[in-house]
N, C-alpha and C positions, 0 to 999 in steps of 0.2 A: 504494500500499499504506500503511495506517494503522498506527501503533504505539500500543500501550497507554501511557497516562500513567504515569510513574513518580512515586513519592512525593518522590524528590529533585527533581523538576522543579517542584514546587509553590512558590509565592512565599512567602517568609517575610514575616511582617508584624512591625512593631515591637511590643516587649514593652509591656504595660500591665497591671500586676498590683496587687492590693490585698491587704494583710495586716490581718486583724482579730483573729487569735489567734496563739498561738505556733507552731502547725503551719504556718500560712501564712507567717509571718515566716522560718521555716527555709528556705523556698523562695527567698524574696527574699534572705536572707543569702547563700545558695550563688551566687546570680547576681551579686551585688555584690562578692563576695570578690576582692580585688586590684584593685578600682576605684581610679583616682588622680584627684585634683582638687587645684587650688590654693586656698590660703586664701581667696582672694577670692570663690571660688564658693560659700561657705557663707553662707547668710542666715537669719536669724530675724526673722520679722515678728511682733513682740510683740502687736500689736493683732489681727491675723488668728489668732494662735496657731499659727503654721506655721513649721516649720524645714525648710529645703530645701537640697540640695547638687546641683550640676551636675556629674556624674561622667563620667569616661572609663572606660566599663565593658568589661572583658574579655568577650567573648562565649563563656562556658563552654558554652552550649548549642549552639554551632556548633563547638567545638574537635574533637570526634571526627570530624565531617565534613570539616574542613579537613585533620586529620592523614591520613585515609584517602585523600583526593584530593590529598594532596601540595601543597596551595595554602596561602597565607598565613593565619595567624590574624588575627582581626579584634577591633576594639573598636567601640564605639559610645558617643555621648554620650547620657546618661540623667539624668533628674531623679529623686532620691530625696526624697520629701516626706513629712514626718510632721505629722499634724494633731492639734490639741487639745494643743498643747505649752504647759505652764504655767511652765516653768523650764528653763534651759539652763545647764549647768555643763561645764567641761573641765579636763583635767589633761594636762600635757605637750603642750599645743597653743599654739604661738606665733602669735598672730592678727596681730602686728605687721608681720609680713612677708607682703604679699598674694601674693607669688610662691612662698612656701613650699608645696611638693607633698606632700600626704599620701597614704597608701595605706590603704584600708579593709580590714580583715581579717575583721571579724565584726559581726554584729548580735545583741543578746541582750535579752530582755524579762524583767524581774522584776516579776511582778505584786504589786500592793498590795491595798487594799480597794476594793470597788465598781467594778472594772474599771480602776481607775487603776494606774499603776506607773511603771517606770523603764525606759526604753529605752537601752542603751548601745551606742555605735558604737565599737569597738575598732580602734585604728590601729597601724601599724607603728611600732616605736620606743617602745612603751609609752604612747602617747596614747590618751585616752579622751574622747569626748563623751557626756555623760549628759543625757537629756531626761526630765523629769518630765511625764508625759502624763495626761490625765483619762481616756482610753480609747485602747487601741492602734488606730491607723489609719495605716499606713505604705503609700505608693504608689511603684511604680517604673514609670517611663515613658521608653522610648526616644524621643528627640527628633531624632535625625539618622540618616542612612543609615549602615551600618556602614563602616569604613575599615580599611585594613591596619594592624595593630598595628606601631607604630614600631620595636619590638625584634625583631619577626617570631618571637617565642618565646611559649610559654604560660608563665605565672608558675609558679614552683615554690617549695616550702617545704622545703628540705633539713633533715633531722633532726639 
């Protein structure tokens, strides 16, 4: 006897998304909310005009399934890369301690003239990383297999 395939049995593929406008960026921002990373994993390649962070991303897209099946929540390592970066500024970010761990709360883009603008990465604890870009191009790519979230809890933001 054969069984019909179920949607839940489908293999999940690693995320690979690109944002070229504010609408696309909102999707990536939702997926990287509550990602954590040590200061040592932030890199700005001035020559290539690329800013990248290796994140430990909470898998928000899998959270409802994990909850419904009463299994562990997951995280995955992912690269968040921003192209065409002309300038990087930060506030409330101590880069002197490479082990300092940051939590990413939001991404927001303030457009300027001719497609240029400012991409702000808001961090927990009032930290901000501001990237002046020639054009908005943000890439999110999972680079490892998912693993059990060490806290085994979904992040929450009590009001």
